[in-house]
C-alpha positions in Angstrom: -207.0 64.4 -83.6 -204.6 67.3 -82.4 -202.0 65.6 -82.1 -201.9 64.5 -85.9 -202.2 68.0 -86.8 -199.0 68.8 -84.5 -197.2 66.1 -86.0 -197.9 67.1 -89.6 -196.6 70.6 -89.0 -193.6 68.8 -87.6 -193.0 67.3 -90.7 -193.7 70.3 -92.8 -191.4 72.7 -90.8 -188.8 69.6 -91.9 -189.2 69.7 -94.9 -188.9 73.7 -95.0 -185.8 73.2 -93.4 -184.6 71.1 -95.7 -185.2 73.2 -98.7 -184.0 76.2 -96.4 -180.3 74.4 -96.4 -179.9 73.3 -99.5 -180.6 76.8 -100.8 -177.7 77.4 -98.8 -175.5 75.1 -100.2 -175.5 76.5 -103.8 -171.9 74.1 -104.2 -173.9 71.0 -104.4 -173.4 68.5 -107.3 -176.1 67.4 -109.1 -175.9 64.1 -108.1 -176.3 65.2 -104.7 -179.0 66.8 -105.1 -180.6 64.1 -106.6 -179.3 62.2 -103.7 -181.2 64.4 -101.2 -184.6 64.3 -103.6 -184.5 60.6 -103.1 -184.1 60.7 -99.8 -187.1 63.4 -99.5 -189.4 60.9 -101.6 -188.5 58.2 -99.0 -189.0 60.2 -96.2 -192.6 61.3 -97.5 -193.7 57.7 -98.3 -192.7 56.4 -94.6 -194.6 59.7 -93.3 -197.7 58.9 -95.3 -196.9 55.1 -94.1 -196.8 56.1 -90.3 -199.9 58.6 -90.6 -201.5 55.7 -92.3 -200.3 53.4 -88.5 -201.8 55.9 -86.7 -205.3 56.7 -88.4 -205.4 52.4 -87.8 -204.5 52.9 -84.4 -207.0 55.5 -84.1 -209.8 53.6 -85.1 -208.9 50.3 -82.7 -209.1 53.3 -80.2 -205.3 52.0 -78.3 
């Protein structure tokens, strides 16, 4: 399960870097912020699905 922890850390770091980037771009329109938030939501949804698949594969010991 160590690899799961590593992947979770990478995901967390990626999200933190995205947030940091957004804070540095103060001239973004509200529409742009909305699109970015939608993309982050999709990212998190995909991430959750990915982790579910990994957990399933671990149960199969593949």
